[in-house]
N, C-alpha and C positions, 0 to 999 in steps of 0.2 A: 448370479450377480447379486441377488438379495442377500445370500450368505456372506459375499465379500463385503457388502455395504454394512451388514450387522457387525463384522469383525472390526472395521474401521470405526464404527459407532462406539464399540466397546473400548478400543484402544484411545479413542479421543476422550472418553469418559474419565481416563486416568491421566492421559496427557494434559488435558484442559480442566483438570480437578483443581481443588484448593492450592496444591504445591505450585502449579504454573501461574495461578492467579497471583499468588504471593510473590513469586519470583519475578513475574513481569511488572506488575503494577507496583511491587516494592523496589525494583530496580529503577523504575521511573522516578518514584517519590525520593528515593535515596540520592540519585544524581541531581535532582533538582536542588536539594540542600546541599549536597557536597560540592556543587560547581556554583553555589551562591545565587541560585534562581536565575539561570540564563534567559529564562523567558521574559524577563523584564527588558532585555536588549532586542526585543522583537523588531522594532521599528528600525534600528540599526541594521538588523539582519537583512531586512526587506530592502533597505537602500543599497546594501552591498550586494545583492543578488542581481542588481541591474547595472553593476559596474564592472569595468574590466581591470583586471590586475596586469598591467604591461610589465614586459620583460620578465614574467614569472613562469616557471616550469610546469608544463602539463600539456594534456592532448586537446582539451576543450575549454571554453570559457566557463566562468563560474556559473553564469545563467544557463549555459548548454548543459551542464551537469545537473543543475537543479531541474531544468526542464525535463531531461531524460528520466531523472528519478521521479518526478512528478507523473510522467507519462506512464511510468510502471506501476505507480502507487494509485493514481486516479483511474480506476477501473470499475468492472460490474460490482466490486465490493462496496462502492460508494452508492449504488442505487439498489441492486438486487441484494447485495449483502446486508444493507441495512434493514431492508424489508424482512430478510430471512431472520435477523435478530430480533425483529419485532414480533414476527409470527411464532417464534420458538421460545423467546425469552420474555415476551411482553413489552410494553411500552417503556419499562424502566431500562431495558437494555440500550436505549439510545443514550441515556445519562452516562451509563458506564462506558458506553463507546467514546463519548465526549471527554469524560475524566481521563480515559486511558490516553486519548489524544493531547489533552492539555499538559499533563505530566509527562507525556511521551516526547515532547519538544525537547526536553533535557536529554532524553536517551539518543535522539536522532542527532543532537549536537554532538554528544560523546562519540557516536560512531563516525561522524564526519571528521572529528578531530584525529581519532586513531587511524582512520583510513590514510589521511595525509602524512601523520607522522610517521608511519611504518611502511610507506609504499616503497616500492622499488622500480627501477628503470630497466627495461629490457634492452637486449642488444640492438634492436631496431628503434629505440628512442621512445617506446611506449611506456605509460606509467601504470603499474599494477598495484592494487592494494585491496583493502577489505578485511573482514574479521580473521580470514586465513592467515593473512600476514601479520596482523596484530597478535594472534595466538603464537604463530611461530617465532616472529622476531621479538615480540614484547614479553611473551611468557615461555617461550621455548617449549611449547605444547605442540609440536608437529602432528601427532597423532589426532588431536582434537581439530587441528586446522584441516586435515584431510577429511575427516567425518563432516565437518561443515562444508567443504567443497563439494563432497559427494551429494549431500542433502540439496545444496544449492542447484547443482546441475539437473538433479532429478525434479526438484520442485518448479524449476522454470517451464517444464513441459506441461505441469498442471496449472498451477496458479497464474503462470504467465502466457501460456500458450493455448492448449486446448480448451480451457474454461472460456477463454475470452473468445476464441473463434467459433465455438459452439453457441455462445450467447448472441453472437451477430447473426449466424445462420438461422437460429431458431426464431429470432425476432423477425427476420426478413421473410421466412416461411409463413410465420403466423399472422403476420401484418399484411403482407404483400404478395403471398403464395409463391415466392421464389424458391425454386429447388435448392435445397442445401448445397449440392455439389456445385451449382452455378455462383452461389455467394462464396463458397469455399474457394473456388478457382480464382475469383477476383480478389479476395483477401490475400491468398497465397502469393500471387503474382506482385501485388502491391507490397506486400511485407519482403518479397525476395529482392524488389528494386531497391529498398531502403537497406535491409540488412546486409546484403552482400558488399555494400559500400563501406561498412565498419562504423566505427564509434562517431567519426566526424559527421557523417551523412545522417546517422541516427539522431545526433544531438541538434543538427540543423532542422531536421524535419520536425522533431519533437518542439523545439523552439519556436516554430511557427504554428503547430497544431495545438499545444496546451493551452496558451492563453485564450484563444478562440473557443475550444471546447468547454473549458471551465466557465467563461462568461456566459456562453450560450445556455450552458445548463442551468446556472444560477438564475438568469433571468426568467427561464421557464419555471423554475421553482417559486420565484417571487410572484409571478402571475398566478400560479396556483394557490399561493398563500393569501392573495388578494381576494380570490374566489371564496376561500374558506376563512375570510377575516375574523369572523365571530367565534371561530373555533380554535383560532391560534393559541390565544392565552389558556384556555382550558386543555389544550393539547400539551403546552409546556407544564402546566401544573400536574397533568396526568403522568407525564414522563418522569417528573421529580418524585412524586409521591409513590408510583408503582415501583421505583427503583428500591424502596426501602420497605414498601408495603404493598406486595403484589396483589392483594385482594381489592385495592383501590381501582385497579384496571377493569375489573368485572368481566362479565361474559366470558368469551373463550379463552381469556388470559388467566382465568382462576388457577389453572394447574401450575403456572409459573411461580417459582419460589425466588427468594433474593439470590440464592446460589446460581440458579439457572440464569436468571436476568444478568448477573454479573459475568457469568460463564460466557453467554453468547455475546454480551456486549463487548467484553474485553477481546474475545476472539475475533469478532468482526472488527473492532478497532485496530487490532494487529494486522488482520488480513488487508485492511483498507490502507493505513498509514505506514504499516511495515517498520514502525519504531521498535527496536529490539530484535527484529528479525535477522538484521545484518544484511539486507540486500542493498539498499541505498548506498552505504558507504563504498560500494564496489565502484559506482560511477563517480562518487565524490573524490575519490583517489585520483581521477584523471583530470580534475580541474586545475586550471592555471591559477595559482593562488600564491601570495607571499608567505603565509605562514598557516600552520594547521587550525588556527582559531578562526580566521576569517572564513575559511570554508565550511568550518563546523557551524558557523552562525547562519551562512547560506543554506546549508542542509536542513537545519532546524525549522526553517520556514515551510519546508515541504509538509510536515506534519500539521502545522498550522492551517494551511490551506486546505489540505486533504481532509482532516477530521474536524478540527475546531469550526471550520467554516462549511465545507461541502456536506460531509457526513450529518452535521447537526442540522443544516437546513432540510436535507432529505428526511431526517427523522421527523421533524416537525410538520413537514408536507404530509407525510405518510399517516401519522397519527391524528393530525386534523382532518384528514380525509375520512378516516374511519369514524370519526365522531360526526363529521357532516353528512356522511351518507351511511346510514346504518345498515342498508342492504349490501354494503361493500363486502367482498369476498376476501378475508385474510387468512384462509387455510394455508396458503403458500406465499413465499416472498414474491415470486414471479408474478402471480395473480394480483396481489395487492399492489404492486408497482404500476401495472397494466392498468387497473381499474381506477387508481387514483388519478393518473394522467389522462384518462379518457373523460374525465368530468370537465375539462377545459377545452376551448377552440384550439385546434392544431396540438393538442396534448400528445396523441400518439406520435406525431411527426417530430415533436420536441424529444420525446423519450427515445425514439428511433435513432435520431442524429446523435443524442447523447450516449447511447449505448455503443453504437458503431465507432464513434470517435475514441471514447473512453477504453473500449476493448482493444482497439487497433493500437492505440498508443502503449497500452500495457504489453502487448505482444512484442512491440519494438524494443521497449526498455528492458523486459526480462530476458530477451534474447542475449543482450549484452551481459547480464548477470551470470547467466548459465555459461556463456561462453568463457568468461574469465574464470569461473570456478573450474571448468574443465582444462583451460590453459594452465592453471595452478597445479592440476593433477597430472597432466601429461605432456604440457609444453605447447608452444607456439604452432607446432604442426597440427594441432587438433582445431584451429579456429574455422578453417573452411569447412571440414567435416562436420563440425558442431552446428554451423549456420545452415548447411544444407539439410541435416536431420530435422533442425527445428523448423525449417520452411515446410517440409513434408508433414511435420506433425500438425502445422497450422491447417492443412487441407484435411487430415485425418480427423481432427478435432470439430471440424465444421459438419461432418457428415455421420458420426457415431453418436449412440446414446451415451450421455455422460452423467447419468443420475446419482452416481456415487462420487463425483469428482470433487464436490465441495468437502466431503468427509475425509477424502484423500489429501486434499489441499490443507485442511486443518492439521492433519498429522504431519505433513511435511513442514509446515510453518512452525510447529512446536519443535520438531527435531532440529531444524535451523536455528531457532531461537535460543535454545539451551547453551550451546557452545558460545554464541556470541554474547548472551548475558553473563556467561562466566567471565569472558575476556573484559567486558565492560566493568564488572565489578572488581575484579583483581587489577585492573589498570586505571581505576578511578584516581589514584594518587597522581599518575603521569598526566592525567586530563586536568586535575585540580591545579597543578604547577604550570602547565601550559596556559590554561585559563587565567590564572592570576597574573602571569607574565604579560600576555597580549591584551587580554580584555579589561581586567580591572585595575591594570596599570597604565590604561590608555596607550598601548603600544601597537595597535592593530596595523599601522602602516609600516611596521619594521619586518625584516625578513628573518 
């Protein structure tokens, strides 16, 4: 197992080196300016996310699509993932994660636009879309579309399934002594009850769960920040300074370089908000919307809530806790998170509820991504089979040791991102024309 872990560490050293950082962050920045800074329409996007597009084609409401996408993206990456970025890349990784999210709003916007622009309707009336359809229909790159679908179908079992299930069972055992198999059985039955009902049931469940879990976690973080009040501003300063001058962090972070801070910050940013990965547009394509730009705006708010808000708050909470409690253990992301929340009343309970709801929602959202990727590869007949195997994987993930899964997840994230980023760059002209027509010419209500 150690040898396998070392292999993936070696692979990720190349996949997440300067070329990927330049490609990912470069795409975020390029699309921000190519599309004339769609981030400035954030308030409009938020308003659209809670409206219904009546008499529009699609399987779920725009909010349902957004809630499902948020369910998939707001996961353990927002808590343990941010902590892991800090422990491996230093406090400066938080800033790189935030920057990745800020510019990534434009990329998430572009992904949503292409998803609706190139979506297709199946014989049973369902909408299918995502990078594989943009690659095939927009660029005539069927081979690259197939590769993306394969990577997505595999990634769903890691980033979206076993990682999340294991996080729940491990936390339940460490905190309350509940046997992993018992936790796994409960999660599996709950997941099966939702997943076997298809996209509409997933969207309905996520629409109810996501607002609650996000608000609950943010309130918990605010309470912790109040306890660490005198260290909040120093923590923000340290995050900014150590992003460009790692020695400013001091202590155990002296080994971190700017490259390492950027690498882990951007990797965690992508893992958390998935801008550029190509996963969220798969559900965006199912939304009932008048035109591609309306759903693109709604999709872009996902990155704002996930990274610009939740990941930023988490990072400040964790760094301020390190400053407030010098004896805190930040040798691992998991330990740092537990110790930070243990410093406030009901902190462990807040963390437990957050991780359980975040992880469960991610399991549900990613099941849809993987299913649609598999459907692209082999057709509609794969739906029930994929859901069944996915549910079994939830239980397996709850009971086995997944020490190397984060490394594997990073590898699959990169392999998904590369073909998706290629489609975004090569189809940026299409995005620019659609954006000009509907957004900058104030024709959002037209079909």
